[in-house]
C-alpha positions in Angstrom: 26.2 51.1 0.6 30.0 51.0 0.8 32.1 47.8 1.0 35.8 48.0 2.1 37.8 44.8 1.8 40.7 44.6 4.3 42.4 41.2 4.4 39.1 39.5 3.8 37.6 40.7 7.1 35.9 44.0 7.8 33.0 45.7 6.0 29.9 47.8 6.4 26.7 45.7 6.2 23.0 46.5 6.9 21.5 45.2 10.1 18.1 43.6 10.4 16.4 47.0 10.5 18.0 47.9 7.2 20.3 50.6 8.8 24.0 50.8 7.9 26.2 50.0 10.8 29.8 48.9 11.0 30.0 45.2 11.6 32.8 42.6 11.4 31.6 39.5 9.5 33.8 36.4 9.2 34.3 35.5 5.5 36.8 35.2 2.8 35.6 36.8 -0.4 36.5 37.1 -4.1 35.0 39.9 -6.1 33.9 38.8 -9.5 32.9 41.5 -12.0 30.3 40.3 -14.5 27.9 41.9 -17.0 25.1 41.4 -14.5 26.8 43.1 -11.5 29.1 42.4 -8.6 28.8 38.9 -7.2 30.3 37.3 -4.2 31.5 33.7 -4.0 32.7 32.8 -0.6 33.7 30.1 1.9 32.5 31.0 5.4 34.8 30.9 8.3 33.9 31.6 11.9 35.4 33.8 14.6 35.2 33.5 18.3 33.5 36.9 18.5 30.3 35.3 17.1 30.2 32.4 19.6 27.5 34.3 21.5 25.2 34.4 18.4 22.3 31.8 18.3 23.4 28.9 16.1 21.3 28.3 13.0 22.7 25.7 10.7 21.7 24.4 7.3 20.9 20.7 8.1 19.3 21.2 11.5 17.2 24.3 10.7 17.0 25.5 7.1 16.4 22.2 5.3 13.5 21.2 7.6 12.1 24.7 7.0 12.3 24.3 3.2 10.4 21.1 3.6 7.7 22.6 5.8 7.2 25.5 3.3 7.0 23.1 0.4 10.0 24.5 -1.4 11.5 21.0 -2.0 8.2 19.3 -2.7 7.7 17.4 -6.0 5.5 20.2 -7.4 8.1 22.9 -6.7 11.9 22.9 -6.7 12.0 19.3 -5.6 11.0 17.9 -9.0 13.7 16.2 -11.1 14.6 19.4 -13.1 13.7 21.9 -10.5 11.8 25.1 -11.2 13.1 28.0 -13.2 16.7 26.8 -13.0 16.6 26.2 -9.2 16.6 22.6 -8.1 16.5 21.1 -4.7 16.6 17.4 -3.7 13.1 16.0 -3.0 12.2 16.7 0.6 15.8 17.4 1.4 17.3 14.0 1.1 20.6 15.3 -0.3 22.1 18.0 2.0 25.2 18.6 -0.1 23.2 19.1 -3.3 20.8 21.5 -1.6 23.6 23.5 0.1 25.4 23.9 -3.2 22.2 25.0 -5.0 21.6 27.7 -2.4 25.1 28.9 -1.5 27.1 28.6 -4.7 24.7 28.6 -7.7 22.8 31.6 -9.1 25.8 33.9 -9.1 25.6 34.4 -5.4 22.1 36.1 -5.6 20.1 33.4 -3.8 21.9 34.0 -0.5 23.9 37.2 0.1 25.5 37.5 3.6 26.7 41.1 3.2 23.0 42.2 2.8 21.0 39.2 3.9 17.6 40.9 3.3 18.6 41.3 -0.4 18.9 37.5 -0.9 16.5 36.1 -3.4 15.7 33.3 -1.1 14.1 35.9 1.2 12.8 38.4 -1.3 10.9 35.9 -3.3 9.5 34.2 -0.2 8.0 37.5 1.1 6.7 38.6 -2.3 9.1 41.4 -3.0 10.1 39.7 -6.2 7.8 37.7 -8.5 7.7 34.1 -7.3 5.9 31.2 -9.0 5.3 29.6 -5.6 3.7 32.8 -4.3 4.3 34.4 -0.9 5.4 31.9 1.7 5.8 34.1 4.8 6.0 37.7 6.0 9.0 39.9 6.9 9.7 39.5 10.6 7.9 36.1 10.8 9.8 33.2 12.5 10.8 31.6 9.2 12.1 34.9 7.9 14.1 35.5 11.0 15.6 32.1 10.9 16.6 32.2 7.3 17.9 35.8 7.8 20.1 34.7 10.7 21.5 31.8 8.8 22.4 33.9 5.8 23.8 36.8 7.9 26.1 34.6 9.9 27.8 33.0 6.9 25.6 30.1 5.8 26.9 27.7 8.5 26.4 23.9 8.1 25.9 21.5 10.9 29.3 20.2 12.1 30.1 16.7 11.1 30.7 15.7 14.8 27.4 17.2 16.0 25.0 14.8 17.7 22.9 13.0 15.2 19.1 13.0 15.1 17.8 9.6 16.3 14.1 10.0 16.0 11.2 12.4 15.9 8.3 12.1 18.4 4.8 13.5 18.1 3.1 14.1 21.4 0.6 12.9 22.0 0.8 9.9 19.7 -3.0 9.7 19.6 -5.8 11.9 20.7 -9.6 11.8 20.7 -11.4 15.0 19.7 -14.9 16.2 19.2 -16.1 17.7 15.9 -14.5 21.2 15.2 -12.2 21.0 18.2 -8.6 22.3 17.9 -5.7 20.6 19.6 -2.0 21.7 19.7 0.4 18.9 18.7 4.0 19.1 19.9 6.9 17.6 18.0 10.3 16.8 19.5 13.6 15.8 17.9 15.7 13.4 20.0 19.5 13.3 19.4 22.2 10.8 20.1 23.5 12.8 23.1 20.2 12.6 24.8 19.1 16.2 24.0 15.5 16.8 23.2 14.5 19.7 21.0 11.1 21.2 20.3 10.7 21.3 16.5 7.0 21.9 16.2 7.4 25.1 14.2 10.0 23.6 11.9 8.1 20.4 11.0 6.0 19.6 8.0 2.5 18.1 8.4 0.1 16.1 6.3 -3.2 14.4 7.0 -4.3 11.2 5.3 -7.9 12.4 5.6 -8.5 16.2 5.8 -12.2 15.8 6.2 -11.6 14.1 9.5 -8.6 16.1 10.8 -6.2 18.6 9.3 -3.5 21.0 10.4 -4.5 24.6 10.7 -2.7 26.7 8.1 0.3 28.4 9.8 -1.0 26.9 13.0 2.4 25.4 14.1 1.0 21.9 14.6 -2.5 22.8 15.7 -4.9 20.0 14.7 -8.4 21.0 13.5 -11.0 18.3 13.8 -13.6 18.0 11.0 -17.3 18.0 11.3 -17.9 14.3 10.9 -16.7 11.3 13.1 -13.9 9.1 12.0 -10.2 8.6 12.1 -7.2 10.3 10.5 -3.4 10.0 10.8 -1.4 13.3 10.9 2.1 12.7 9.5 4.9 14.8 10.9 8.2 15.1 9.0 11.4 16.7 10.3 14.8 16.1 8.6 13.6 12.9 6.8 12.3 11.5 10.1 8.6 10.8 10.4 6.2 10.5 13.3 2.4 10.0 13.3 -0.4 11.2 15.5 -3.6 9.1 15.3 -6.7 11.3 15.6 -10.1 9.8 16.6 -13.4 11.6 16.5 -16.0 9.3 18.1 -19.7 9.2 17.2 -21.7 11.6 19.3 -24.0 10.1 21.9 -23.5 7.7 24.8 -23.2 3.9 24.5 -23.5 2.0 27.7 -20.2 0.2 28.5 -22.0 -3.0 29.3 -23.2 -3.3 25.7 -19.5 -3.8 24.6 -18.9 -6.2 27.5 -21.8 -8.4 26.4 -20.6 -8.7 22.8 -19.7 -12.3 21.8 -16.0 -13.2 21.7 -15.1 -16.3 19.8 -11.3 -15.5 19.9 -8.9 -12.6 20.4 -9.9 -11.0 17.0 -13.3 -10.2 18.4 -11.9 -8.6 21.6 -9.5 -6.4 19.6 -12.2 -5.2 17.2 -14.7 -4.5 20.0 -12.1 -2.4 21.8 -11.6 -0.3 18.7 -15.4 0.1 18.1 -15.8 1.1 21.8 -13.2 3.9 21.2 -15.2 5.2 18.3 -18.6 4.8 19.9 -19.6 2.3 17.1 -21.7 -0.8 17.5 -21.4 -4.0 15.3 -24.1 -5.3 13.1 -26.1 -8.4 13.9 -25.0 -11.9 12.8 -25.4 -12.8 9.2 -27.9 -15.5 8.4 -26.8 -19.2 8.1 -27.2 -19.1 4.3 -25.2 -15.8 4.0 -22.4 -17.3 6.1 -22.4 -20.5 4.1 -22.1 -18.7 0.7 -19.5 -16.3 2.2 -17.3 -19.1 3.5 -17.3 -21.0 0.1 -16.4 -17.9 -1.9 -13.8 -16.6 0.5 -12.0 -19.9 1.2 -12.3 -21.8 -2.1 -13.6 -19.3 -4.6 -16.8 -21.1 -5.8 -20.5 -21.2 -5.0 -22.0 -24.1 -3.0 -24.3 -26.5 -4.8 -28.0 -26.5 -3.9 -27.5 -29.9 -2.1 -24.6 -28.5 -0.1 -26.7 -25.5 1.0 -29.7 -27.7 1.9 -27.5 -30.0 4.0 -25.8 -27.1 5.8 -29.1 -25.2 6.6 -30.6 -28.4 7.9 -27.6 -29.3 10.1 -28.3 -28.7 13.8 -24.7 -29.1 15.0 -23.8 -26.0 17.0 -20.2 -26.3 15.7 -21.2 -26.5 12.0 -19.5 -23.3 11.1 -16.1 -24.5 12.3 -16.7 -27.9 10.6 -17.6 -26.2 7.3 -14.3 -24.1 7.4 -12.2 -27.2 8.1 -13.9 -29.1 5.2 -13.4 -26.2 2.8 -9.7 -25.9 3.6 -9.2 -29.6 2.8 -10.9 -29.3 -0.7 -8.7 -29.3 -3.8 -10.3 -26.0 -5.0 -8.4 -24.3 -2.2 -5.1 -24.6 -4.0 -6.3 -23.3 -7.3 -8.1 -20.4 -5.7 -5.2 -19.1 -3.6 -2.6 -19.8 -6.3 -4.7 -17.6 -8.6 -4.4 -14.8 -6.1 -0.7 -15.1 -6.0 -0.5 -15.4 -9.7 -1.5 -11.7 -9.9 1.5 -10.9 -7.7 4.1 -13.1 -9.5 2.9 -14.3 -12.9 5.1 -13.0 -15.7 4.1 -12.2 -19.2 4.5 -15.3 -21.5 5.7 -13.1 -24.3 8.6 -12.2 -22.1 9.2 -15.4 -20.2 7.9 -18.0 -22.5 4.7 -20.1 -22.3 6.3 -23.2 -20.7 8.0 -21.2 -18.0 4.8 -19.3 -17.1 2.9 -22.6 -17.0 5.6 -24.1 -14.8 5.4 -21.2 -12.3 1.6 -21.6 -12.1 2.0 -25.3 -11.4 4.5 -24.6 -8.7 2.1 -22.1 -7.0 -0.8 -24.5 -7.1 1.3 -27.3 -5.6 2.6 -25.0 -2.9 -0.9 -24.1 -1.7 -2.3 -27.7 -2.1 0.5 -28.9 0.3 -0.1 -25.9 2.6 3.6 -25.0 2.3 4.6 -22.8 5.3 4.9 -19.2 4.1 8.5 -18.8 5.2 9.4 -21.8 3.1 7.3 -20.4 0.2 9.2 -17.2 0.3 12.6 -18.9 0.7 12.1 -21.2 -2.2 11.1 -18.3 -4.5 13.9 -16.0 -3.4 16.7 -18.5 -3.6 15.5 -20.5 -6.6 18.1 -22.0 -8.9 18.0 -24.4 -11.8 15.9 -24.7 -15.0 12.9 -22.5 -15.7 11.4 -25.6 -17.2 11.8 -27.7 -14.1 11.7 -25.4 -11.1 8.8 -23.0 -11.5 10.1 -20.7 -8.7 13.1 -19.7 -10.9 10.7 -18.0 -13.4 10.5 -14.8 -11.4 14.2 -14.1 -12.1 13.6 -14.8 -15.8 10.8 -12.3 -15.9 12.9 -9.7 -14.0 16.5 -10.2 -14.8 17.7 -6.9 -13.4 18.5 -6.6 -9.7 16.6 -3.3 -9.4 13.5 -4.9 -10.9 13.4 -7.9 -8.7 14.5 -6.0 -5.6 11.6 -3.5 -5.8 9.2 -6.4 -6.4 10.4 -8.5 -3.5 10.4 -5.6 -1.0 6.8 -4.8 -1.9 5.5 -8.4 -2.0 7.2 -9.9 1.1 7.9 -6.9 3.3 5.1 -4.4 2.4 7.7 -1.8 1.7 7.4 0.1 -1.6 11.0 1.0 -2.4 10.4 2.0 -6.0 10.3 5.8 -5.2 13.7 5.5 -3.5 15.3 4.4 -6.8 15.6 8.1 -7.8 15.1 10.0 -4.6 14.3 9.8 -0.9 10.9 8.2 -0.4 8.4 11.0 0.1 6.3 9.3 2.8 8.9 7.0 4.4 12.4 6.8 5.7 13.9 4.9 2.8 16.7 6.5 0.8 18.5 5.7 -2.4 21.1 3.9 -0.4 18.4 1.6 1.0 17.0 0.9 -2.4 20.3 0.0 -4.0 21.5 -1.8 -0.9 18.4 -4.1 -1.0 18.5 -4.6 -4.7 22.2 -5.6 -4.4 21.2 -8.9 -2.9 20.2 -9.9 -6.4 23.4 -8.6 -8.2 24.9 -12.1 -8.4 21.9 -13.9 -10.0 23.2 -15.5 -13.2 21.4 -16.5 -16.4 22.4 -18.9 -19.1 20.5 -20.8 -21.8 18.5 -20.1 -24.9 16.2 -17.4 -23.4 13.4 -16.1 -25.6 14.2 -17.3 -29.1 11.8 -16.9 -30.8 9.1 -15.1 -28.7 6.3 -17.1 -27.2 8.1 -20.4 -27.6 10.9 -19.3 -25.3 13.8 -21.7 -24.7 15.0 -23.1 -21.4 17.0 -20.8 -19.1 19.2 -21.7 -16.1 19.2 -19.5 -13.0 22.2 -19.8 -10.8 24.4 -17.7 -8.3 27.6 -16.3 -9.7 30.8 -16.0 -7.6 31.0 -12.2 -8.3 28.9 -9.4 -9.4 28.0 -5.9 -8.1 25.3 -3.3 -8.4 26.3 0.3 -8.9 24.5 3.2 -7.1 22.2 5.1 -9.4 23.4 8.5 -8.3 27.1 8.0 -7.3 27.9 5.2 -9.7 29.9 3.4 -6.9 29.4 -0.3 -6.1 26.8 -0.9 -3.4 27.2 -3.8 -0.9 24.0 -5.7 0.1 22.1 -4.1 2.9 18.9 -5.2 4.7 16.3 -2.5 5.5 17.2 -2.6 9.2 20.9 -3.3 9.2 24.3 -2.2 7.9 26.0 -3.0 4.6 27.3 -6.6 4.4 30.5 -7.9 3.0 29.8 -11.4 1.6 32.4 -13.7 0.1 32.1 -15.6 -3.1 31.0 -18.7 -1.2 28.0 -17.0 0.3 24.8 -16.7 -1.7 23.4 -13.1 -1.0 19.9 -14.4 -1.7 20.2 -17.0 1.1 21.3 -14.2 3.5 18.3 -12.1 2.5 15.9 -14.9 2.9 17.2 -15.8 6.3 16.8 -12.1 7.4 13.3 -11.8 6.0 12.0 -15.0 7.6 13.5 -14.7 11.1 10.9 -14.1 13.8 12.3 -10.7 14.7 11.7 -9.3 11.2 9.2 -6.5 11.7 7.7 -6.7 8.2 7.5 -10.2 6.9 4.7 -11.7 9.0 2.7 -8.4 9.1 2.3 -8.0 5.4 1.2 -11.6 4.8 -1.2 -11.4 7.8 -2.7 -8.3 6.3 -2.9 -9.9 2.9 -4.8 -12.9 4.2 -7.1 -10.7 6.3 -7.8 -8.6 3.2 -8.7 -11.7 1.1 -11.0 -13.1 3.8 -12.6 -9.9 5.1 -12.8 -7.9 1.9 -10.6 -5.0 3.2 -7.2 -4.7 4.7 -6.2 -3.5 8.0 -3.7 -1.6 5.9 -4.8 -0.4 2.5 -3.2 -0.7 0.0 -2.4 -4.2 1.2 1.3 -4.1 0.6 2.0 -0.5 1.6 2.8 -0.8 5.3 4.5 2.3 6.6 4.3 4.8 9.4 2.3 7.3 7.3 -0.2 4.6 6.3 -1.1 3.1 9.7 -3.3 0.1 10.2 -7.0 0.8 11.1 -6.4 -1.5 14.1 -2.7 -1.7 15.1 -3.3 -4.1 17.9 -5.2 -6.5 15.7 -2.5 -6.5 13.0 0.1 -7.2 15.6 -1.9 -10.1 17.0 -2.5 -11.6 13.5 1.2 -11.3 12.7 2.2 -12.9 16.0 -0.3 -15.8 15.5 1.1 -16.3 12.0 4.7 -16.5 13.3 3.9 -18.7 16.4 2.1 -21.3 14.3 4.9 -21.8 11.8 3.6 -19.4 9.1 0.6 -21.8 8.5 -1.7 -20.0 6.0 -4.6 -22.3 6.6 -4.3 -21.9 10.3 -4.6 -18.1 10.0 -7.6 -18.4 7.7 -9.2 -20.7 10.2 -8.6 -18.3 13.0 -10.1 -15.3 11.1 -13.1 -17.2 9.8 -14.0 -18.6 13.3 -14.2 -15.0 14.7 -17.6 -13.5 15.4 -16.4 -10.5 13.2 -16.2 -12.7 10.1 -19.8 -13.8 10.7 -21.4 -10.3 11.0 -24.0 -9.1 8.6 -23.2 -6.6 5.9 -26.4 -4.6 6.8 -25.4 -1.5 8.8 -27.1 -0.1 11.9 -27.5 3.5 13.1 -24.1 3.4 14.8 -21.9 1.9 12.1 -23.4 3.1 8.9 -20.4 5.4 8.3 -17.8 2.7 9.2 -15.7 1.7 6.2 -12.5 0.3 7.9 -13.1 -1.0 11.4 -15.1 -4.1 10.6 -18.2 -3.3 12.6 -20.0 -5.1 9.7 -19.0 -7.3 6.8 -18.1 -5.2 3.8 -19.9 -6.1 0.5 -17.5 -6.7 -2.4 -17.9 -7.8 -6.0 -16.7 -11.3 -6.6 -13.3 -11.7 -8.3 -13.6 -12.0 -12.1 -12.7 -15.7 -12.2 -15.0 -16.5 -9.3 -17.9 -14.7 -11.0 -17.4 -16.4 -14.4 -17.2 -19.8 -12.8 -20.3 -19.0 -10.8 -22.2 -18.1 -13.9 -21.2 -21.3 -15.6 -22.0 -23.4 -12.5 -25.4 -21.8 -12.2 -26.2 -22.5 -15.9 -24.3 -25.9 -16.0 -22.2 -24.9 -19.0 -18.5 -24.9 -19.7 -16.2 -22.1 -20.9 -14.0 -22.6 -23.9 -10.6 -21.2 -23.1 -7.7 -21.1 -25.5 -4.7 -23.2 -24.4 -6.8 -24.9 -21.8 -8.4 -28.4 -21.8 -12.2 -28.7 -22.3 -14.0 -28.3 -19.0 -11.4 -26.1 -17.4 -12.5 -23.5 -14.9 -11.6 -19.8 -15.0 -9.8 -20.3 -11.6 -7.4 -22.8 -13.3 -6.2 -20.4 -16.0 -2.4 -20.2 -16.0 -2.1 -17.0 -18.1 -4.0 -13.8 -18.5 -3.5 -14.1 -22.2 -6.3 -16.7 -22.4 -8.9 -14.7 -24.3 -12.0 -13.8 -22.2 -14.1 -10.6 -22.6 -15.9 -11.4 -19.4 -12.7 -11.6 -17.3 -11.3 -8.4 -18.9 -14.6 -6.6 -18.1 -14.7 -7.7 -14.5 -11.2 -6.7 -13.6 -8.7 -9.2 -14.7 -5.2 -7.5 -14.8 -4.2 -6.1 -18.1 -2.2 -8.5 -20.3 0.8 -6.2 -20.4 0.7 -5.1 -16.8 3.7 -6.1 -14.7 3.1 -7.9 -11.4 2.4 -7.3 -8.6 -1.1 -6.6 -9.8 -3.8 -5.6 -7.3 -7.3 -6.1 -8.5 -9.8 -3.3 -8.7 -13.0 -4.1 -6.9 -14.9 -1.1 -8.3 -18.1 -1.6 -10.1 -18.4 -0.1 -13.6 -21.1 0.5 -16.1 -19.5 -1.9 -18.7 -19.8 -4.7 -16.0 -23.6 -4.0 -15.6 -24.1 -3.8 -19.4 -22.1 -7.0 -20.0 -24.4 -9.1 -17.7 -27.5 -7.6 -19.3 -26.5 -7.6 -23.0 -23.6 -10.1 -23.4 -24.2 -12.3 -26.5 -22.1 -14.9 -24.8 -24.3 -15.0 -21.7 -27.5 -15.0 -23.8 -26.1 -17.9 -25.7 -25.4 -19.9 -22.5 -28.9 -19.2 -21.3 -30.4 -20.7 -24.4 -28.2 -23.8 -24.9 -30.4 -27.0 -25.0 -28.2 -28.8 -22.5 -27.9 -25.8 -20.1 -29.6 -25.9 -16.7 -32.6 -23.6 -17.6 -33.7 -25.8 -20.5 -33.2 -29.0 -18.4 -35.2 -27.6 -15.4 -37.9 -26.4 -17.7 -38.2 -29.9 -19.2 -38.0 -31.7 -15.9 -40.8 -33.0 -13.7 -40.2 -30.3 -11.0 -43.1 -28.2 -10.1 -42.8 -24.4 -10.6 -42.4 -24.1 -6.8 -39.5 -26.5 -6.7 -38.0 -25.0 -9.8 -38.0 -21.5 -8.2 -36.4 -22.8 -5.0 -33.7 -24.6 -7.1 -33.0 -21.4 -9.0 -32.6 -19.4 -5.8 -30.4 -22.0 -4.2 -28.2 -22.0 -7.4 -27.9 -18.2 -7.7 -28.1 -16.9 -4.2 -27.4 -20.1 -2.1 -30.6 -19.5 -0.1 -34.3 -20.2 -0.3 -36.6 -17.5 -1.7 -38.7 -15.5 0.8 -42.5 -15.6 0.5 -42.6 -12.4 -1.7 -39.9 -13.6 -4.0 -41.6 -17.0 -4.3 -44.9 -15.5 -5.2 -43.5 -13.1 -7.8 -41.6 -15.9 -9.5 -44.5 -18.3 -9.5 -46.7 -15.6 -11.1 -44.2 -15.2 -13.9 -43.8 -18.9 -14.7 -46.4 -20.5 -17.1 -47.5 -24.1 -17.3 -44.8 -26.8 -17.6 -45.3 -27.3 -21.3 -44.6 -23.6 -22.1 -42.1 -22.6 -19.5 -38.6 -22.8 -21.1 -38.4 -19.1 -22.2 -39.8 -18.0 -18.9 -37.2 -20.1 -17.0 -34.4 -18.6 -19.1 -35.7 -15.1 -18.3 -35.9 -16.0 -14.6 -32.2 -17.0 -14.5 -31.3 -14.0 -16.6 -33.0 -11.7 -14.1 -31.4 -13.4 -11.0 -27.9 -13.3 -12.5 -28.3 -9.5 -13.1 -28.9 -8.6 -9.5 -26.3 -7.3 -7.1 -27.0 -10.1 -4.7 -25.5 -12.5 -7.2 -22.3 -10.7 -8.2 -21.7 -9.2 -4.8 -20.6 -11.1 -1.7 -22.5 -10.1 1.4 
């Protein structure tokens, strides 16, 4: 092959069929002789003679293709140090970095316009040169032709004044398929000048459940339905814009429409759930029994078991509105504040070794008082985010003592109050969302003027008082550019705030305004999760386009209800618990046995660690001895996870050194089963002379009454005839029954019905 340089213009270059032909190619070139060969470093320029050539540019065509092929994924060249000396930004979030890596690094071998087919970018991708990522496409395939054209015509970039990409649309946005059916999905990019472009072949796809629906390999957006009914979300990514197609595969078989029409509707929740079940061909379970509802309401609203007398009274009550009356009574009980404060302590509670014992206790007291007063949630968030003063007097300030750095508190606040997990964007573009590093540092910048003064932690554990205040100046520097970053909300532009304006006040005002698309949704989803056992979005604080709600309309309704009623948490709990859906049995039927997220039945769930320990102690009428707590304190009242308790640790209390927000694991484990069976502590409680088993055995109760009392204590229901007969056959005469009564309680406490909530 012969190259002739004349004024930086003409040359011979091979055409696409690898035949030499004269061609004029617009470039300026410098020849650099090295020990490895002749390399070209150039800056492309363009001539009018190529205006008729199809335009392929880096940002619009090549970067999306690299994403689709997985080249810039975290497992390949997109990881922090790249792969074999070649690094790309994760999922193409940094166009300048990627262009430099391709066009200017590697001594010009990665892309070679004089002989485009000799570029390593192509030769490795087609398997002509060994490639750790394997063969990605064939010679002559659409990806090959596109990359070839881009290299051959001088590596053009998208002009700065070109129309900008506004959004990406998946069409259709939802579809209903039958098992094994294939369906072509189309993807369109919409630009600021109104142009609409088909980018189906250039987009990257990912399913959140491949067993339900997936994209056919090299199928250019063709959806392949799985063999089983269910739902899946197909994520589409093009140039860091995301769209989602919801795929539904209904249960086979016909369900008469009038069956859905006849389903009870206590409120709008029921109607929205029934509509989703109708779409899936699923039918709800029957109503739970009165005793099951009674126990469920107590545990879900105030975190404790009802007493036998409370159960007897409820079961005997003939009032048709007794369920609503019960919920109202529970919401007014003092245990409500302790229970819901304990949930939020997982999300906010700092480590006392870092923040000091008094400060942590003060935050816990603030949380309990907020829930006892039913503080509106917008006020709750505002008081936390804008807190100032002493960590010994204002418990809300302690979150800033525990996380003194803006990037720490910023990531936590976005996750807790907006359901947006920005942590990934600290280092790179979020892999499953639209958030960039600019978004992360702009949001964290709202906390760049939080000031600290005082003794701090000196010495550890006994930490001194600290004052939180707002300084007149302060800035946060971008993690990549090093430049100062002005505050920026997730839906707005960077803000310029004077020294007289507290950035945290601005953030709180934006977060709590009724038009905010995140604030009410994430709390509505959190409350639904705590009451129903599973979130409409799971994980509960990861609300994003690529993790859609199982029932979008229902989440919208709950969020709107929450806003319209002044962010009243009790009001929302009351609305959910009054629905027919909350009252369903956990027993499945033939048409909902596979449902795990659409609430056609109540989902069984193990009781929270503190609830379960208090339940054991209530059943046995004993007290727990907690360090740093007064005698008679309940597990639900603990103000720190550093209070020693093997039981709580076994049943899922967050790790002592785990930073909040902490989401509890509800999984059952072998150590949990063994702990209830073999725990020396539980065995000791069963045998205490003043414990309930010993007192019942020594009482004047008949064996029949004793068995009924035990079942009411443990299960909040009367035994059925078979259970009654078996228990009576096990109990001896009154004078010899203590050991047998202890064994009876031990057996009942070791059943799933006790530790799981139906």
